[in-house]
C-alpha positions as CSV (number, residue, x, y, z in Angstrom):
1,M,67.8,-246.4,40.9
2,A,68.8,-243.7,43.3
3,S,67.7,-242.6,46.8
4,V,67.0,-239.0,47.8
5,A,67.5,-237.3,51.2
6,Y,65.5,-234.1,51.7
7,N,66.6,-231.4,54.1
8,Q,69.8,-233.3,55.0
9,P,72.3,-231.2,56.8
10,D,75.5,-230.7,54.8
11,P,77.8,-232.4,57.5
12,D,75.6,-235.5,57.3
13,Y,75.9,-235.6,53.5
14,R,79.7,-235.2,53.7
15,R,79.9,-238.2,56.0
16,E,77.9,-240.5,53.7
17,I,79.9,-243.0,51.6
18,G,80.1,-242.2,47.9
19,E,82.2,-240.6,45.2
20,N,81.5,-236.9,44.6
21,Q,82.2,-235.0,41.4
22,S,84.5,-232.4,42.9
23,Q,87.1,-235.1,43.8
24,L,86.5,-237.7,41.1
25,K,87.0,-235.3,38.2
26,H,90.7,-235.1,39.2
27,I,91.2,-238.7,38.1
28,L,91.0,-237.6,34.5
29,L,94.3,-235.8,35.1
30,S,95.7,-238.9,36.8
31,P,94.9,-241.3,39.6
32,A,97.6,-239.6,41.6
33,H,95.8,-236.2,41.3
34,Y,92.6,-237.9,42.5
35,Q,94.3,-239.3,45.6
36,A,95.9,-235.9,46.3
37,S,92.5,-234.2,46.1
38,K,91.2,-236.5,48.8
39,K,94.0,-235.5,51.2
40,R,94.1,-231.8,50.4
41,R,93.0,-229.5,53.2
42,F,90.1,-227.2,52.1
43,L,90.9,-223.5,52.8
44,P,88.0,-221.4,51.5
45,T,88.7,-218.1,49.9
46,I,86.6,-215.0,50.5
47,N,84.8,-215.6,47.3
48,M,84.0,-219.1,48.4
49,E,82.7,-217.8,51.7
50,I,80.5,-215.3,49.9
51,G,79.2,-218.2,47.7
52,S,78.4,-220.4,50.7
53,A,76.6,-217.5,52.4
54,L,74.5,-216.8,49.3
55,H,73.5,-220.5,49.0
56,C,72.5,-220.5,52.6
57,K,70.4,-217.3,52.4
58,V,68.7,-218.1,49.0
59,L,68.3,-221.9,49.3
60,E,67.8,-222.4,53.1
61,G,66.2,-219.1,54.0
62,D,66.8,-215.9,56.0
63,K,66.3,-217.5,59.4
64,E,69.0,-220.1,58.7
65,F,71.3,-217.4,57.4
66,E,70.9,-215.4,60.6
67,K,71.8,-218.5,62.7
68,R,75.0,-219.1,60.8
69,Y,76.3,-215.7,59.6
70,I,76.9,-212.3,61.3
71,L,78.1,-208.9,60.2
72,K,81.2,-207.7,62.0
73,P,80.5,-204.2,63.4
74,E,82.4,-201.4,61.6
75,G,85.6,-200.5,63.3
76,L,85.6,-203.4,65.7
77,S,89.0,-205.2,66.0
78,L,88.8,-208.8,66.9
79,S,92.2,-208.5,68.7
80,T,90.9,-206.1,71.4
81,K,89.1,-207.2,74.6
82,E,85.8,-205.9,73.2
83,G,86.4,-207.7,69.9
84,K,87.2,-211.0,71.6
85,E,84.1,-210.8,73.8
86,W,82.0,-210.1,70.7
87,K,83.6,-213.0,68.9
88,A,82.9,-215.3,71.9
89,E,79.3,-214.2,72.0
90,N,78.9,-215.2,68.4
91,S,80.9,-218.4,68.5
92,G,79.9,-220.8,65.8
93,K,78.8,-218.1,63.3
94,T,80.7,-217.2,60.2
95,V,81.8,-213.5,60.3
96,L,81.3,-211.4,57.2
97,T,82.6,-207.9,56.8
98,N,81.3,-204.9,54.9
99,T,84.4,-202.7,54.5
100,E,85.4,-200.6,51.6
101,K,87.9,-203.3,50.6
102,E,85.7,-206.3,51.2
103,R,81.9,-205.9,50.9
104,A,80.9,-209.5,51.6
105,W,77.8,-208.7,53.6
106,E,76.5,-206.2,51.0
107,S,77.3,-208.6,48.2
108,V,75.4,-211.5,49.7
109,H,72.3,-209.4,50.3
110,G,72.4,-207.7,47.0
111,M,72.7,-211.0,45.1
112,T,69.9,-212.5,47.1
113,E,67.5,-209.7,46.2
114,S,68.5,-210.0,42.6
115,L,68.0,-213.8,42.5
116,R,64.6,-213.4,44.2
117,T,63.3,-211.6,41.1
118,L,63.4,-215.0,39.3
119,D,60.4,-217.3,39.8
120,W,62.8,-220.1,40.6
121,F,64.1,-218.4,43.7
122,K,61.1,-216.4,45.0
123,G,60.8,-218.9,47.9
124,D,57.0,-218.7,47.9
125,Q,56.4,-222.3,46.6
126,P,55.0,-224.8,49.1
127,D,57.9,-227.2,48.6
128,Y,60.6,-224.6,47.9
129,R,62.9,-225.7,50.7
130,K,62.4,-229.4,50.1
131,F,63.9,-229.3,46.7
132,N,66.9,-227.2,47.6
133,E,70.2,-228.6,48.8
134,L,69.0,-232.0,47.6
135,S,71.2,-235.1,48.5
136,I,71.1,-238.0,46.0
137,Y,72.8,-241.3,46.3
138,W,73.2,-243.9,43.5
139,D,75.3,-246.7,42.2
140,A,76.9,-246.6,38.7
141,D,79.1,-249.3,37.3
142,G,79.6,-250.7,40.8
143,I,80.8,-247.3,42.1
144,P,78.7,-245.7,44.9
145,C,78.1,-242.1,44.0
146,K,76.6,-239.0,45.6
147,G,75.7,-235.5,44.7
148,R,74.2,-232.4,46.4
149,L,72.1,-230.4,44.0
150,D,71.4,-226.7,44.7
151,R,67.9,-226.7,43.4
152,L,65.7,-229.1,41.4
153,V,62.6,-228.0,39.5
154,D,60.1,-230.6,38.1
155,T,58.3,-229.1,35.1
156,G,56.3,-232.3,34.6
157,D,58.0,-233.7,31.5
158,E,61.5,-233.0,32.6
159,L,63.7,-231.8,35.4
160,L,65.7,-228.6,35.7
161,V,68.9,-228.9,37.8
162,L,69.7,-225.4,38.8
163,D,73.2,-224.5,40.1
164,L,74.1,-221.2,41.6
165,K,77.5,-219.7,40.7
166,T,78.9,-216.4,41.9
167,T,81.3,-214.8,39.5
168,D,83.1,-211.7,38.5
169,S,81.4,-211.5,35.1
170,V,78.4,-213.1,33.4
171,D,79.7,-212.3,30.0
172,P,79.1,-215.5,28.0
173,S,82.7,-215.8,26.6
174,T,84.2,-215.1,30.1
175,F,81.8,-217.5,32.0
176,S,82.2,-220.3,29.4
177,K,85.9,-220.3,30.1
178,K,85.1,-221.1,33.8
179,V,82.8,-223.9,32.7
180,T,85.3,-225.6,30.4
181,G,88.5,-224.5,32.2
182,G,90.3,-225.8,35.2
183,M,87.1,-226.1,37.4
184,N,85.6,-228.3,34.7
185,Y,81.9,-227.6,35.4
186,V,81.1,-229.8,32.4
187,F,81.8,-232.8,34.6
188,Q,79.7,-231.5,37.4
189,A,76.7,-230.8,35.1
190,A,76.7,-234.4,33.8
191,W,77.1,-235.8,37.3
192,Y,74.2,-233.9,38.8
193,A,71.9,-234.4,35.8
194,E,72.6,-238.2,36.0
195,A,71.7,-238.1,39.7
196,A,68.4,-236.3,39.1
197,S,67.4,-238.5,36.2
198,L,68.0,-241.7,38.1
199,A,66.2,-240.4,41.2
200,Y,63.0,-239.3,39.4
201,N,63.1,-241.3,36.2
202,K,62.9,-238.3,34.0
203,P,65.3,-236.5,31.6
204,A,67.1,-233.6,33.2
205,K,68.5,-230.4,31.9
206,F,71.3,-228.6,33.7
207,I,71.3,-224.8,34.0
208,F,73.9,-222.5,35.7
209,I,72.4,-219.4,37.4
210,A,75.5,-217.2,37.4
211,I,75.4,-213.9,39.3
212,E,78.0,-211.2,39.6
213,R,79.3,-210.5,43.1
214,A,79.4,-206.7,42.6
215,C,76.5,-204.2,42.2
216,P,74.2,-204.3,40.3
217,W,74.5,-208.1,40.8
218,T,73.7,-209.0,37.2
219,I,72.4,-212.5,36.5
220,G,73.3,-214.7,33.5
221,I,71.4,-218.0,32.8
222,F,73.4,-220.7,31.0
223,E,71.8,-223.9,29.9
224,M,74.2,-226.7,29.0
225,S,73.8,-227.8,25.4
226,D,73.2,-231.4,24.3
227,S,76.7,-231.7,22.9
228,T,78.2,-230.2,26.1
229,M,76.3,-232.7,28.3
230,A,77.3,-235.5,26.0
231,E,81.0,-234.6,26.7
232,G,80.2,-234.5,30.4
233,Y,78.7,-238.0,30.3
234,R,81.8,-239.3,28.5
235,Q,84.0,-237.8,31.2
236,I,82.1,-239.2,34.2
237,T,81.9,-242.6,32.5
238,Q,85.7,-242.6,31.8
239,A,86.4,-241.4,35.4
240,R,84.5,-244.2,37.0
241,K,86.2,-246.7,34.6
242,I,89.6,-245.5,35.7
243,L,88.6,-245.6,39.3
244,K,87.5,-249.2,39.1
245,E,90.8,-250.2,37.4
246,C,92.8,-248.4,40.1
247,L,90.8,-250.1,42.9
248,T,91.3,-253.5,41.3
249,E,95.0,-253.0,40.7
250,K,95.5,-251.0,44.0
251,K,97.7,-248.6,42.0
252,W,97.4,-244.9,41.6
253,P,99.9,-243.9,38.9
254,E,101.1,-240.4,38.2
255,P,100.9,-239.0,34.6
256,E,103.9,-239.8,32.4
257,I,106.6,-237.1,32.1
258,Q,106.3,-235.5,28.7
259,Y,108.9,-233.6,26.7
260,N,107.3,-230.6,25.1
261,M,108.4,-227.9,22.6
262,L,106.9,-224.5,23.3
263,E,106.0,-222.4,20.3
264,L,104.9,-218.8,20.2
265,P,101.1,-218.6,20.0
266,S,99.4,-217.1,16.9
267,W,98.3,-214.0,18.8
268,Y,101.8,-213.1,20.0
269,R,103.3,-209.8,18.9
270,S,107.0,-209.2,19.3
271,P,108.1,-206.0,21.1
272,V,111.0,-205.8,18.7
273,K,110.4,-203.7,15.6
274,T,110.8,-205.3,12.1
275,E,113.6,-202.8,11.3
276,M,115.9,-202.3,14.2
277,P,116.9,-198.7,14.8
278,G,120.6,-197.7,14.9
279,F,122.2,-197.0,18.2
280,E,122.1,-193.2,17.7
281,E,118.3,-193.4,17.0
282,L,117.6,-194.8,20.5
283,F,118.9,-191.7,22.2
């Protein structure tokens, strides 16, 4: 069984006890990587800030966005007296810019309008806000777990776990590399689908709603296949097993040092010609 907290503020969720997927997945690299992830100071990049602003506007609404974000006036320097006064007046808000170099404000609004063309994000459903930013808590193999789902849609027979991702490209081959690469969104998909299934006692599908940060803010919809989800479930099961062993032994080992032989990849093309030219031919 699992418990659900609707409309729970994000700081309250973060204070709750429970393993979250973003840290636990590091234990598959090594227990030492997992411990390091818990101590690492989080420094958001501009793309992360754009993603957070988009989540706020689309999932929590325009009024909440206006409370938490503000556009820096063009030409205003925050180091001047006028800039410092403006910053003090808007204390507590995240400042977004809209310069030629960094169009964060335009990006957030453009992506919002694009996403609202989808029925999932129109925002006119009676319980629209209730099923956004959904906090779920459950126990698995004696490990307290938690997850915060972007949006949950109940179709009757099954659940759709929708996850927003801003990206440079929604090209399938490019986006799939993000899913299976260093970020390991496969782990996240299984973690959130498990949470939803336990909370509502229904099978859950996991779908990424990817959207490009640049105009025309193209959308790509990616449903995780059964085989991909099966791999994700193997990963989260193994991660919890390793965690239990480490907690029992009170040891957090680093990965073993490996000696590797590097070979040229199959796609490599040498800059040296097959037949070397004579010295005179080079000049």
